[in-house]
Backbone as CSV, one residue per row, in Angstrom:
resi,resn,N_x,N_y,N_z,CA_x,CA_y,CA_z,C_x,C_y,C_z
1,MET,57.816,46.067,-16.816,58.150,46.782,-15.613,58.923,45.689,-14.836
2,ALA,60.053,45.978,-14.428,60.764,45.238,-13.690,60.243,45.023,-12.098
3,ARG,60.288,43.753,-11.749,59.861,43.184,-10.333,60.814,43.388,-9.541
4,ARG,59.997,43.807,-8.038,61.174,44.145,-7.107,61.844,42.740,-6.507
5,ARG,62.980,42.379,-6.295,63.259,41.173,-5.857,63.054,41.432,-4.012
6,VAL,62.237,40.044,-3.873,62.432,40.122,-2.181,63.159,39.296,-1.654
7,ALA,63.930,39.606,-0.442,64.906,38.981,0.185,64.205,37.925,0.721
8,PRO,65.361,36.573,0.976,64.499,35.614,1.015,64.378,35.716,2.976
9,ALA,63.297,35.122,3.624,62.932,35.122,4.735,64.063,34.415,5.805
10,PRO,64.700,34.666,6.887,65.234,34.045,7.637,64.708,32.850,7.988
11,PRO,65.389,31.378,7.991,65.178,30.146,8.293,64.111,30.112,9.684
12,ALA,64.464,30.848,10.460,63.208,30.581,11.848,62.131,30.967,11.437
13,ILE,61.992,32.092,10.547,60.614,32.647,10.155,60.028,31.645,9.241
14,VAL,61.035,31.157,8.172,59.973,30.016,7.485,59.563,28.786,8.350
15,LEU,60.389,28.463,9.413,60.006,27.373,10.199,58.909,27.725,10.877
16,VAL,58.624,28.818,11.374,57.612,29.380,12.134,56.065,29.425,10.984
17,LEU,56.400,29.789,10.061,55.346,29.790,8.965,54.853,28.332,8.458
18,SER,55.806,27.605,8.234,55.514,25.926,7.822,54.674,25.703,8.960
19,LEU,55.295,25.954,10.156,54.324,25.160,11.190,53.127,25.789,11.704
20,ALA,52.803,26.812,11.297,51.648,27.923,11.310,50.718,27.178,10.398
21,LEU,51.414,26.862,9.257,50.473,26.466,7.943,49.993,25.311,8.263
22,VAL,51.076,24.176,8.734,50.592,22.571,9.142,49.397,22.741,10.094
23,LEU,49.900,23.627,11.169,48.787,23.637,12.423,47.122,23.830,11.842
24,ALA,47.452,25.036,10.851,46.082,25.627,10.371,45.313,24.401,9.604
25,VAL,45.921,23.643,8.531,45.336,22.805,7.963,44.946,21.596,8.676
26,ALA,45.684,21.395,9.795,45.321,20.062,10.740,44.258,20.628,11.200
27,ALA,43.912,21.950,11.797,42.763,22.464,12.501,41.635,22.276,11.961
28,VAL,41.774,22.763,10.449,40.541,22.629,9.485,40.007,21.229,9.129
29,SER,41.062,20.463,9.018,40.927,19.224,8.885,40.135,18.283,10.358
30,ALA,40.740,18.695,11.478,40.102,18.361,12.472,38.680,18.650,12.859
31,GLY,38.476,20.018,12.298,37.274,20.751,12.529,36.133,19.688,11.391
32,GLN,36.498,19.596,10.521,35.588,18.716,9.547,35.341,17.214,9.916
33,LYS,36.410,16.578,10.855,36.325,15.398,11.239,35.265,15.209,12.778
34,ALA,35.800,16.578,13.615,35.237,16.298,14.681,33.813,16.139,14.774
35,ALA,33.470,15.550,16.176,31.844,15.557,16.463,31.318,16.944,16.768
36,PRO,30.159,17.022,16.966,29.827,18.420,17.163,30.005,18.756,18.923
37,ASN,29.928,19.774,19.487,30.053,20.100,20.822,29.067,18.937,21.470
38,ALA,29.647,18.413,22.467,28.648,17.492,23.017,27.696,18.195,23.851
39,GLY,27.744,19.345,24.346,26.802,20.213,25.039,25.850,21.095,23.955
40,GLU,26.051,20.987,22.629,25.122,21.622,21.631,23.922,20.962,21.658
41,LYS,22.947,22.067,21.712,21.433,21.614,22.089,21.143,20.683,20.765
42,LEU,20.198,19.448,20.593,20.072,19.033,19.317,18.463,19.160,19.231
43,SER,17.959,19.511,17.888,16.830,19.779,17.368,16.133,18.242,17.725
44,VAL,14.765,18.787,17.866,13.937,17.401,18.013,13.193,17.177,16.219
45,ARG,13.596,18.254,15.824,12.773,18.105,14.375,13.816,17.282,13.295
46,TYR,13.391,16.208,12.954,13.925,15.343,12.250,14.883,16.149,10.972
47,GLU,14.221,16.596,10.170,14.540,17.550,9.270,15.431,18.542,9.481
48,GLU,15.752,18.948,10.638,16.643,19.822,10.868,18.017,19.725,11.276
49,LEU,18.012,18.065,11.506,19.089,17.695,12.011,20.279,17.724,10.709
50,THR,21.474,17.661,11.172,22.677,17.350,9.955,22.863,16.078,10.380
51,ALA,23.365,15.652,9.264,23.968,13.908,9.278,24.710,13.867,10.556
52,PRO,26.040,14.066,10.962,26.484,14.128,12.061,25.364,14.303,13.144
53,ASP,24.800,15.602,13.458,23.747,15.538,14.660,23.104,14.456,14.368
54,PHE,22.416,13.875,13.390,21.217,12.733,13.206,21.659,11.522,14.202
55,ALA,23.326,11.307,13.789,23.634,10.096,14.775,23.608,10.376,16.314
56,ARG,24.037,11.105,16.388,23.975,12.144,17.990,22.734,11.886,18.527
57,ALA,21.601,12.466,17.897,20.264,12.460,18.066,19.585,11.012,18.264
58,VAL,19.848,9.973,17.544,19.698,8.727,17.437,19.913,7.897,19.192
59,ALA,21.222,8.163,19.339,21.931,8.010,20.764,21.156,8.438,21.867
60,ALA,20.861,10.143,21.566,20.508,10.817,22.731,18.692,10.460,23.186
61,SER,18.342,9.910,22.021,16.913,9.676,22.236,16.437,8.061,22.696
62,GLY,17.993,7.418,22.738,17.467,6.115,23.039,16.920,5.434,21.591
63,GLY,17.500,5.933,20.741,16.669,4.820,19.507,15.024,5.211,19.405
64,THR,15.076,6.200,19.616,13.252,6.451,19.822,12.842,7.912,18.900
65,CYS,12.021,7.081,18.000,11.522,8.318,16.845,9.954,8.425,16.943
66,ILE,9.403,9.760,17.141,7.873,10.205,16.909,7.597,10.243,15.685
67,VAL,6.708,9.732,15.387,6.019,9.595,13.865,4.407,10.408,14.032
68,PRO,4.227,11.758,13.783,2.990,12.133,14.069,2.306,12.061,12.874
69,LEU,1.200,11.444,13.085,0.199,11.147,11.904,-1.197,12.089,11.696
70,GLY,-1.254,12.827,10.289,-2.655,13.445,10.178,-3.057,13.215,8.900
71,ILE,-3.961,14.251,8.125,-3.990,13.862,7.054,-4.411,15.376,6.268
72,LEU,-4.772,15.375,5.070,-5.501,16.443,4.329,-6.735,16.291,4.242
73,GLU,-7.357,17.261,4.801,-8.949,16.857,4.791,-9.677,18.509,5.035
74,LYS,-11.021,18.408,4.926,-11.756,19.848,5.117,-12.007,19.557,6.453
75,HIS,-11.689,20.624,7.414,-12.117,20.713,9.006,-13.142,21.662,9.129
76,GLY,-14.448,21.581,8.655,-15.176,22.432,8.885,-15.308,23.441,7.976
77,PRO,-16.003,24.557,7.862,-15.576,25.798,7.086,-14.772,26.862,7.635
78,HIS,-14.027,26.346,8.855,-13.383,27.499,9.469,-11.659,27.017,9.796
79,LEU,-11.430,25.689,9.707,-10.400,25.198,9.975,-9.196,25.088,8.737
80,PRO,-7.932,25.155,9.100,-7.334,24.758,7.910,-7.113,23.009,7.635
81,LEU,-7.135,22.661,6.168,-6.903,21.424,5.646,-6.188,20.476,6.449
82,GLY,-4.969,21.052,7.071,-3.762,20.294,7.725,-3.954,20.457,9.143
83,THR,-5.137,20.407,9.398,-5.459,20.780,11.083,-4.640,19.637,12.002
84,ASP,-5.253,18.352,11.607,-4.511,17.339,12.411,-3.122,16.953,12.237
85,LEU,-2.484,17.180,11.278,-1.079,17.607,11.153,-0.291,18.703,11.986
86,ILE,-0.961,19.902,11.683,-0.418,20.920,12.542,-0.242,20.374,14.093
87,ASP,-1.825,20.054,14.579,-2.037,19.769,15.968,-1.037,18.613,16.490
88,CYS,-1.293,17.773,15.701,-0.411,16.412,16.387,1.054,16.943,16.186
89,ARG,1.397,17.314,15.346,2.988,17.642,15.345,3.203,18.514,16.518
90,GLU,2.508,19.525,16.747,2.773,20.310,18.228,2.837,19.655,19.162
91,VAL,1.895,18.617,19.335,1.774,18.166,20.735,3.186,17.258,20.663
92,SER,3.649,16.193,19.598,4.860,15.448,19.448,6.179,16.514,19.762
93,LEU,6.041,17.531,19.317,7.338,18.666,19.767,7.356,19.128,20.953
94,ARG,6.134,19.497,21.764,6.149,19.837,23.123,6.732,18.624,23.922
95,ALA,6.050,17.296,23.689,6.850,16.363,24.400,8.019,15.757,24.385
96,ALA,8.443,15.624,22.914,10.060,15.682,22.815,10.823,16.863,23.238
97,ALA,10.397,17.848,23.327,11.104,18.813,24.043,11.192,18.560,25.776
98,ALA,10.312,17.988,26.249,10.621,17.420,27.428,11.171,16.122,27.885
99,GLU,10.965,15.520,26.981,11.633,13.889,27.116,12.186,13.724,25.386
100,TYR,13.601,14.110,25.382,14.107,14.001,23.909,13.994,12.780,23.170
101,ALA,13.239,13.103,21.955,13.090,11.975,21.155,12.884,12.807,20.058
102,VAL,13.148,12.369,18.627,13.162,12.932,17.549,11.833,12.891,16.609
103,VAL,11.468,13.800,16.082,10.001,14.045,15.525,10.058,14.105,13.972
104,PHE,9.531,13.297,13.189,9.461,12.718,11.997,8.553,13.945,11.279
105,PRO,9.030,14.456,10.269,7.936,15.387,9.363,6.843,15.114,9.543
106,PRO,5.819,16.025,9.460,4.131,15.625,9.395,3.800,14.768,8.195
107,TYR,3.200,13.302,8.546,3.170,12.576,7.918,1.650,12.375,7.508
108,PHE,1.083,12.565,6.266,-0.168,12.851,5.901,-0.348,11.633,4.738
109,VAL,0.095,10.573,4.912,-0.425,9.255,4.106,-1.508,8.602,5.005
110,GLY,-2.633,8.720,4.804,-3.847,7.521,5.919,-4.971,7.554,5.371
111,GLN,-5.883,7.343,6.403,-7.152,6.838,5.681,-8.405,7.791,5.526
112,ILE,-8.592,8.171,4.236,-9.636,9.571,4.108,-10.641,9.502,3.025
113,PHE,-11.028,8.068,3.042,-11.849,7.963,2.099,-13.282,8.448,1.932
114,GLU,-13.548,8.568,3.284,-14.957,9.047,3.562,-15.144,10.761,3.349
115,ALA,-14.163,11.215,3.137,-13.811,13.100,2.763,-13.723,13.385,1.310
116,LYS,-13.873,11.988,0.664,-13.198,12.438,-0.977,-14.394,13.133,-1.592
117,HIS,-15.403,13.494,-1.237,-16.390,14.576,-1.809,-16.077,15.903,-1.428
118,GLN,-15.190,16.041,-0.722,-15.044,17.634,-0.065,-13.591,17.835,-0.721
119,PRO,-13.277,19.448,-1.026,-12.293,20.017,-2.014,-11.072,19.792,-1.019
120,GLY,-10.122,19.592,-1.709,-8.495,19.603,-0.926,-8.194,18.045,-0.095
121,THR,-9.000,17.213,0.042,-8.859,16.190,0.153,-8.001,15.465,-0.830
122,ILE,-7.034,14.407,-0.065,-5.950,13.786,-0.451,-5.993,12.476,-0.217
123,ALA,-6.504,11.426,-0.696,-7.018,9.941,-0.348,-5.963,9.026,-1.087
124,TYR,-4.865,8.455,-0.373,-4.002,7.255,-1.282,-4.865,6.125,-0.989
125,GLY,-4.573,5.004,-1.954,-5.192,3.702,-2.075,-4.780,2.791,-0.879
126,SER,-5.270,1.901,-0.087,-5.149,1.225,0.944,-4.176,0.487,1.004
127,ARG,-3.604,0.128,-0.081,-2.318,-0.630,-0.015,-0.912,0.237,-0.213
128,MET,-1.014,1.254,-0.685,-0.361,2.374,-0.650,-0.274,2.655,0.811
129,MET,-1.258,2.945,1.541,-1.243,3.567,3.017,-0.096,2.445,3.814
130,LEU,-0.499,1.367,3.856,-0.093,0.116,4.557,1.436,0.110,3.920
131,ASP,1.843,0.100,2.777,3.089,-0.286,2.130,4.265,1.162,2.540
132,PHE,3.602,2.397,2.494,4.463,3.635,2.730,4.565,3.826,4.232
133,LEU,4.017,3.638,5.188,3.782,3.374,6.520,5.145,2.368,6.852
134,GLN,4.720,1.242,6.351,5.954,0.082,6.524,6.971,0.270,6.301
135,GLN,7.198,1.036,4.925,8.736,1.277,4.451,9.307,2.349,5.553
136,THR,8.515,3.610,5.750,9.070,4.530,6.824,9.143,4.181,7.755
137,CYS,8.841,3.045,8.269,9.121,2.421,10.054,10.285,1.655,9.591
138,ASP,10.603,0.833,8.301,11.660,-0.093,7.962,12.832,1.036,7.894
139,GLU,12.462,2.198,7.208,13.904,2.965,6.905,14.328,3.649,8.273
140,LEU,13.442,4.305,9.177,13.785,4.610,10.500,14.533,3.277,11.446
141,ALA,13.838,2.390,11.133,15.047,1.174,11.879,16.206,0.735,11.449
142,ARG,16.188,1.063,10.125,17.842,0.997,9.555,18.684,2.267,9.540
143,ASN,18.145,3.297,10.287,18.632,4.542,10.633,18.749,4.310,11.990
144,GLY,18.554,3.532,12.750,18.839,3.379,14.271,17.562,3.502,15.138
145,PHE,16.616,3.824,14.705,15.360,4.045,15.541,14.884,2.705,15.755
146,LYS,15.073,2.043,16.552,14.316,0.778,17.132,13.137,1.088,17.750
147,LYS,12.831,1.862,18.376,11.230,2.163,19.066,11.015,3.395,18.093
148,ILE,9.669,3.142,17.577,8.841,4.211,16.833,7.519,4.245,17.423
149,VAL,7.398,5.461,17.695,5.962,5.811,18.517,5.067,6.540,17.359
150,LEU,4.102,5.789,16.984,3.115,6.467,16.125,2.105,7.452,16.869
151,VAL,2.238,8.592,16.776,1.057,9.744,17.448,0.048,10.363,16.493
152,ASN,-1.151,9.684,16.485,-2.106,9.733,15.399,-3.030,11.209,15.992
153,GLY,-3.208,11.921,14.850,-4.010,13.048,15.189,-5.440,13.108,14.267
154,HIS,-5.526,12.081,13.743,-6.621,12.016,12.749,-7.733,10.620,13.069
155,GLY,-8.816,10.828,13.445,-9.774,9.583,13.759,-9.999,8.927,12.672
156,GLY,-9.985,9.149,11.405,-10.012,8.372,10.227,-8.920,7.195,10.189
157,ASN,-7.713,7.220,10.967,-6.814,6.719,10.969,-6.956,5.777,11.983
158,ASP,-7.803,5.590,12.976,-7.988,4.499,14.050,-7.891,3.220,13.891
159,ALA,-8.717,2.691,13.070,-8.896,1.320,13.026,-7.568,0.649,11.744
160,PHE,-7.006,1.779,11.071,-5.899,1.382,10.088,-4.568,1.177,11.013
161,LEU,-4.250,2.331,11.960,-3.244,2.108,12.813,-3.256,0.887,13.637
162,HIS,-4.433,0.640,14.286,-4.640,-0.633,15.017,-4.033,-1.640,14.346
163,TYR,-4.776,-1.890,12.846,-4.234,-2.905,12.051,-2.882,-3.004,11.776
164,PHE,-2.490,-1.916,11.102,-0.954,-2.039,10.951,-0.071,-2.331,12.380
165,CYS,-0.514,-1.808,13.527,0.400,-2.589,14.586,-0.045,-3.953,14.867
166,GLN,-0.862,-4.522,14.485,-1.235,-6.026,14.573,-0.460,-6.677,13.401
167,ALA,-0.459,-6.086,12.335,0.182,-6.651,11.145,1.821,-6.688,11.229
168,GLN,2.413,-5.817,12.409,3.853,-6.043,12.769,4.341,-7.637,13.106
169,LEU,3.256,-8.465,13.101,3.568,-9.685,13.536,3.766,-10.620,12.226
170,GLU,3.528,-9.981,11.359,3.411,-10.558,9.929,4.645,-11.376,9.551
171,SER,5.736,-10.600,9.898,7.260,-11.366,9.654,7.987,-10.349,10.748
172,ARG,9.303,-10.896,10.962,10.059,-10.882,12.043,10.859,-9.560,11.800
173,ARG,10.814,-8.654,12.740,11.367,-7.163,12.659,12.547,-7.143,13.842
174,ASP,13.252,-5.883,13.738,14.285,-5.950,14.870,13.953,-4.643,15.558
175,TYR,12.825,-4.215,15.145,12.397,-2.984,16.098,10.656,-3.067,16.596
176,VAL,10.160,-2.214,17.369,8.770,-2.261,17.855,8.009,-0.646,17.268
177,VAL,7.299,-0.796,16.857,6.115,0.312,16.914,5.123,0.311,17.967
178,TYR,5.186,1.479,18.480,4.016,1.569,19.453,3.091,2.399,18.902
179,LEU,2.081,2.614,19.476,0.699,3.673,19.305,0.025,4.090,20.358
180,PHE,0.714,5.531,20.365,0.464,6.230,21.438,-1.214,6.619,21.827
181,ALA,-1.559,5.876,22.969,-2.948,5.946,23.089,-3.408,6.517,24.646
182,PRO,-3.379,7.820,24.519,-3.545,8.218,25.924,-4.554,8.462,26.529
183,GLU,-4.217,8.253,27.972,-5.442,8.032,29.179,-4.926,9.143,30.191
184,TYR,-6.161,9.637,30.623,-5.983,10.873,31.607,-6.455,10.481,32.799
185,ASP,-5.862,11.033,33.995,-6.343,10.709,35.265,-7.478,11.698,35.685
186,GLU,-8.029,11.268,36.554,-9.638,11.975,37.016,-9.425,13.452,37.437
187,ALA,-8.398,13.603,37.809,-7.832,15.329,37.837,-7.882,16.009,36.468
188,THR,-7.577,15.517,35.654,-7.407,16.056,34.262,-8.513,16.034,33.675
189,GLU,-9.244,14.835,33.501,-10.443,14.548,32.897,-11.652,15.538,33.531
190,ALA,-11.625,15.747,34.779,-12.514,16.811,35.624,-12.063,18.197,34.912
191,ARG,-10.801,18.396,34.758,-10.528,20.211,34.565,-11.017,20.254,32.761
192,LEU,-10.628,19.237,32.348,-11.109,19.379,30.750,-12.622,19.319,30.809
193,ALA,-13.458,18.486,31.338,-14.882,18.732,31.458,-15.397,20.042,31.932
194,LYS,-14.773,20.546,32.692,-15.009,21.866,33.258,-15.218,23.141,32.313
195,LEU,-13.932,22.687,31.378,-14.005,23.760,30.110,-14.727,23.608,29.394
196,ARG,-14.951,22.607,28.947,-15.799,21.978,27.914,-17.212,22.687,27.820
197,LYS,-17.675,23.173,26.549,-19.150,23.708,26.436,-19.945,22.665,26.156
198,THR,-19.441,22.074,24.808,-20.680,21.432,24.229,-20.470,19.755,24.480
199,SER,-21.861,19.143,24.010,-21.647,17.598,23.910,-21.663,16.997,22.802
200,LEU,-22.155,17.745,21.753,-21.564,17.054,20.304,-20.053,17.390,19.927
201,ASP,-19.370,16.568,19.389,-18.253,17.233,19.055,-17.506,15.830,18.278
202,GLY,-16.429,16.218,17.343,-16.040,14.899,16.714,-14.854,15.351,15.594
203,HIS,-15.357,16.558,15.201,-14.373,16.906,13.957,-15.019,18.583,13.369
204,ALA,-13.586,18.997,13.766,-13.785,20.753,13.566,-14.547,21.261,14.639
205,GLY,-14.666,20.485,15.993,-15.635,21.058,16.581,-15.072,21.924,17.864
206,GLU,-15.711,21.739,18.961,-14.987,22.663,19.843,-13.472,22.376,20.253
207,GLU,-13.312,21.111,20.373,-11.857,20.665,20.677,-10.711,20.985,19.861
208,GLU,-11.181,20.488,18.436,-10.148,20.938,17.513,-10.054,22.430,17.599
209,THR,-11.253,23.105,17.379,-10.837,24.624,17.249,-10.128,25.319,17.952
210,SER,-10.480,24.912,19.603,-9.882,25.359,20.488,-8.170,25.282,20.534
211,VAL,-7.916,23.957,20.375,-6.350,23.814,20.227,-5.917,24.401,19.157
212,MET,-6.386,24.721,17.810,-5.652,25.671,16.773,-5.929,26.971,17.308
213,LEU,-6.855,27.593,18.282,-6.670,28.739,18.557,-5.585,28.796,19.837
214,ALA,-5.189,28.091,20.273,-4.194,28.155,21.442,-2.791,28.319,20.893
215,HIS,-2.579,27.723,19.706,-1.453,27.277,19.317,-0.932,28.341,17.862
216,ARG,-1.864,28.278,16.965,-1.647,29.092,15.598,-3.529,29.582,15.438
217,PRO,-3.676,30.802,16.397,-4.892,31.274,16.119,-5.159,31.955,14.515
218,GLU,-3.793,32.240,14.023,-4.094,33.118,12.608,-4.482,32.362,11.619
219,LEU,-4.667,30.761,11.863,-5.171,30.070,10.895,-6.869,29.638,11.015
220,VAL,-7.270,30.238,12.426,-8.751,29.944,12.590,-9.676,31.155,11.881
221,ARG,-10.618,30.567,11.122,-11.470,31.746,10.732,-12.960,31.255,11.390
222,GLN,-12.750,31.707,12.807,-13.894,31.179,13.755,-15.281,32.236,13.049
223,ASP,-15.157,33.220,12.753,-16.702,33.801,12.153,-17.262,32.837,11.000
224,ARG,-16.644,31.897,10.671,-17.340,31.035,9.731,-17.742,29.621,10.295
225,ALA,-17.439,29.546,11.261,-17.848,28.210,12.081,-19.326,27.539,11.844
226,ARG,-20.050,28.641,11.646,-21.391,28.343,11.664,-21.937,28.403,10.169
227,ASP,-21.222,28.578,9.171,-21.667,28.776,7.908,-22.176,27.853,7.446
228,GLU,-21.822,26.283,8.110,-22.060,25.071,7.791,-22.884,24.199,9.251
229,SER,-23.634,23.189,8.819,-24.071,22.282,9.808,-23.108,21.428,10.418
230,GLY,-22.845,21.498,11.660,-22.038,20.385,12.099,-23.022,19.152,12.960
231,ALA,-23.917,19.250,12.769,-24.976,18.550,13.775,-25.142,16.876,12.880
232,ASP,-25.454,16.024,13.729,-25.759,14.566,13.145,-26.682,14.612,12.395
233,GLN,-26.672,14.266,10.974,-27.822,14.573,10.309,-28.802,13.216,10.343
234,LYS,-28.071,11.695,10.681,-28.793,10.862,11.191,-29.693,10.148,10.095
235,ARG,-28.815,10.020,8.739,-29.638,9.340,7.672,-29.543,8.110,7.416
236,GLN,-28.794,7.259,8.602,-28.920,5.751,8.609,-29.640,5.494,9.880
237,ALA,-30.755,6.287,10.623,-31.417,6.108,11.646,-32.109,4.714,11.691
238,GLY,-32.529,4.250,10.440,-33.093,2.981,10.812,-32.566,1.846,10.674
239,LEU,-31.106,1.893,10.640,-30.122,0.613,10.556,-29.645,0.244,11.909
240,LYS,-29.975,-0.846,12.202,-29.579,-1.593,13.486,-29.052,-2.750,13.644
241,ASN,-28.013,-2.451,14.641,-26.644,-3.629,14.882,-25.867,-4.075,13.660
242,ALA,-25.724,-2.808,12.852,-24.781,-2.999,11.648,-23.769,-2.085,11.325
243,TYR,-22.683,-2.118,10.764,-21.815,-1.205,10.490,-21.548,-0.913,8.848
244,THR,-21.480,0.375,8.295,-21.144,0.579,7.211,-19.887,1.738,6.874
245,GLY,-19.365,1.281,5.913,-18.117,2.622,5.663,-18.924,3.801,5.215
246,ILE,-20.274,3.673,5.090,-20.993,5.317,4.775,-21.396,5.738,5.992
247,TRP,-20.901,5.322,6.942,-21.916,5.717,8.343,-21.414,7.581,8.631
248,TRP,-20.239,7.664,8.164,-19.650,8.963,8.231,-20.419,10.040,7.341
249,TYR,-20.239,9.665,6.291,-21.046,10.588,5.512,-22.654,10.479,5.867
250,ALA,-22.898,9.564,6.458,-24.569,9.453,6.291,-24.859,10.541,7.611
251,GLY,-23.930,10.708,8.385,-24.287,11.630,9.497,-23.730,12.745,9.290
252,GLN,-22.575,13.040,8.949,-21.548,14.048,8.788,-21.258,14.596,7.471
253,PRO,-22.317,14.769,6.380,-21.984,15.084,5.158,-21.324,16.431,4.808
254,ASN,-21.042,17.181,5.653,-20.552,18.345,5.546,-19.016,18.333,6.370
255,HIS,-18.629,16.899,6.487,-17.220,16.720,7.219,-17.009,17.807,8.349
256,TYR,-17.843,17.780,9.125,-17.790,18.791,10.517,-19.001,18.120,11.346
257,ARG,-18.067,17.851,12.567,-19.099,17.357,13.558,-18.989,18.070,15.108
258,GLY,-19.848,18.891,15.221,-19.762,19.680,16.673,-19.937,21.214,16.283
259,ASP,-19.413,22.260,17.357,-19.696,23.646,16.935,-18.528,24.144,17.273
260,GLY,-17.637,24.782,16.135,-16.197,25.376,16.154,-16.502,26.537,17.021
261,ALA,-17.504,27.266,16.551,-17.865,28.401,17.637,-17.484,28.530,18.847
262,ALA,-17.871,27.667,19.251,-17.392,27.252,20.800,-16.098,26.900,21.426
263,GLY,-15.023,26.992,20.357,-13.722,26.692,20.622,-13.062,28.270,21.253
264,ASN,-12.259,27.819,22.234,-11.562,29.288,22.875,-10.047,28.454,23.115
265,ALA,-9.419,29.589,23.224,-7.755,29.111,23.497,-7.330,28.674,24.958
266,GLU,-8.188,29.208,25.754,-8.028,28.357,27.187,-8.298,26.826,27.312
267,PHE,-9.523,26.262,26.738,-9.611,24.932,26.559,-8.564,24.551,25.584
268,GLY,-7.987,24.940,24.524,-7.259,24.274,24.084,-5.587,24.209,24.435
269,ARG,-5.128,25.425,25.360,-4.196,25.075,26.233,-4.424,23.726,27.032
270,ALA,-5.567,23.686,27.796,-5.699,22.644,28.391,-5.368,21.183,27.986
271,LEU,-5.875,21.151,26.599,-6.031,20.147,26.017,-4.375,19.601,25.426
272,LEU,-3.569,20.593,24.941,-2.669,20.545,24.542,-1.612,20.120,25.827
273,GLU,-1.761,20.775,26.848,-1.075,20.217,28.002,-1.061,18.695,28.309
274,ALA,-2.412,18.450,28.376,-2.723,17.127,28.653,-2.263,15.974,27.835
275,GLU,-2.389,16.130,26.494,-1.748,15.338,25.761,-0.442,15.271,25.801
276,ALA,-0.095,16.231,25.766,1.375,16.502,25.509,2.082,15.912,26.916
277,GLY,1.496,16.169,28.026,1.879,15.372,29.142,1.714,13.893,29.165
278,ALA,0.802,13.555,28.677,0.605,11.839,28.406,1.455,11.555,27.482
279,LEU,2.168,11.889,26.365,3.009,11.399,25.581,4.028,11.445,26.239
280,VAL,4.469,12.407,26.940,5.718,12.565,27.664,6.019,11.313,28.640
281,GLU,4.693,10.563,29.526,4.858,9.587,30.179,5.124,8.327,29.361
282,THR,4.538,8.250,28.139,4.670,7.341,27.036,6.218,7.095,26.706
283,LEU,6.592,8.202,26.308,7.849,8.130,25.719,8.986,7.673,26.487
284,ARG,8.754,8.048,28.117,9.499,7.572,29.263,9.220,6.106,29.302
285,SER,8.332,5.715,29.291,8.054,3.922,29.540,8.435,3.362,28.396
286,VAL,8.507,3.958,26.806,8.917,3.461,25.688,10.574,3.036,25.796
287,LYS,11.149,4.002,26.541,12.473,4.032,26.516,13.149,3.295,27.489
288,ALA,12.227,2.891,28.523,12.565,1.850,29.391,12.173,0.471,29.087
289,ASP,11.260,0.430,28.199,10.739,-0.890,27.949,11.921,-1.586,26.977
290,GLU,11.960,-2.910,27.742,12.815,-3.857,27.223,11.893,-5.274,26.891
291,ALA,10.809,-5.423,27.634,9.933,-6.561,27.294,9.396,-6.493,26.171
292,THR,8.770,-5.691,25.458,8.281,-5.707,24.300,9.091,-6.187,23.520
293,ALA,10.334,-6.255,22.986,11.269,-6.600,22.040,11.519,-7.737,22.415
294,ALA,11.925,-8.015,23.289,12.300,-9.513,23.858,10.865,-10.435,23.533
295,LEU,9.884,-9.672,23.877,8.268,-10.727,23.542,8.343,-10.885,22.159
296,GLN,8.456,-9.890,21.475,8.201,-9.844,19.996,9.642,-11.036,19.568
297,LYS,10.465,-11.087,19.737,11.591,-11.805,19.290,11.101,-13.663,19.660
298,LYS,10.903,-13.519,21.105,10.499,-14.873,21.645,9.427,-15.257,20.371
299,PHE,8.068,-14.479,20.131,7.131,-14.835,19.528,7.507,-15.212,18.110
300,PHE,8.545,-14.534,17.483,9.185,-14.601,15.719,9.838,-16.225,16.267
301,ASP,10.374,-16.464,17.224,11.236,-17.941,17.283,10.370,-18.911,17.310
302,ASP,9.164,-18.610,18.163,8.087,-19.811,18.151,7.527,-19.920,17.097
303,ALA,7.027,-18.940,16.538,6.048,-18.827,15.067,7.270,-19.413,13.966
304,ALA,8.507,-19.731,14.039,8.989,-20.262,13.135,9.137,-21.870,12.987
305,LYS,8.718,-22.355,14.541,8.668,-23.667,14.854,7.454,-23.949,15.690
306,PRO,6.227,-23.811,15.149,5.043,-23.685,16.119,4.823,-25.297,16.801
307,LEU,5.299,-26.405,16.150,5.255,-27.772,16.505,6.044,-27.946,17.958
308,GLU,7.106,-26.888,17.965,7.991,-27.035,19.200,7.582,-26.037,20.349
309,THR,6.317,-25.222,20.164,5.931,-24.345,21.149,5.412,-25.386,22.296
310,LYS,5.969,-24.782,23.368,5.713,-25.544,24.771,4.798,-24.338,25.355
311,PRO,3.746,-25.009,26.229,2.647,-24.498,26.987,3.339,-23.321,27.963
312,PHE,3.039,-22.065,27.918,3.443,-21.008,28.745,2.916,-21.537,30.503
313,VAL,3.909,-21.215,31.105,3.677,-21.715,32.476,4.197,-20.385,33.475
314,LYS,2.676,-19.789,34.270,3.112,-18.755,34.761,4.168,-18.819,36.161
315,LYS,4.946,-18.050,36.342,6.191,-17.768,37.383,5.426,-17.830,38.779
């Protein structure tokens, strides 16, 4: 079939089309290289940030990252295995929304040997616990987060995390690890005390059940809360002035302490508000804190030359 010949376009049209093509290519190229709109809201969730937005988030947060730590373990007969992870991250996300910080994905490598006899428990070795958290902090710092706030949602992590913070003095680091340790004012304590119904609590009891009812009620099977006993069994009652690693199993073999049936959403909302509010205060103070990094540097300088350390003189 004969092809129809098309008359060549006038030079002016060719020039306009050429310029349009050049501008279009330039626009695409610029779009690929340009930073995101400065007014665009950044996610507080680490895993939701794009790589370009990640760099903006580090700057916007003042290099502050929250690591919410929980565990995978039984929470009575009525709460999910990831209760600590779910609740702890909720507190972290609420605080970060009020005082911008980047929230790391739920972190479940922690101390939970005492629940190895219960279904669903994931208990990593002690060496791995330390190494994994240390390398996580090292990597966060390498990516620009020089202020790392550990927010713990699991009681079994308490001693481990205090030791981890102390172990940061083992070798020189260019970042600071802070462990969130909430304290409430008298008014908040009074409000919480007024809402609290039970005296015995500690694991999957009134508090944790209330918090879950406040923000993830679909995960609570409260009708099962009294299927097992959450009372202290006192199986080491004769032991005086001594601590053993089996203490929790001795008292709480069901890995349950308290009464989840007493939980209610109103109490849970108050608890979430109090803890998130305290974390907001912590984030603001951490961002403003220059003393800790300076003291840490001074310590490492002195530790490298202990014979040259001079007595501290109070100003």
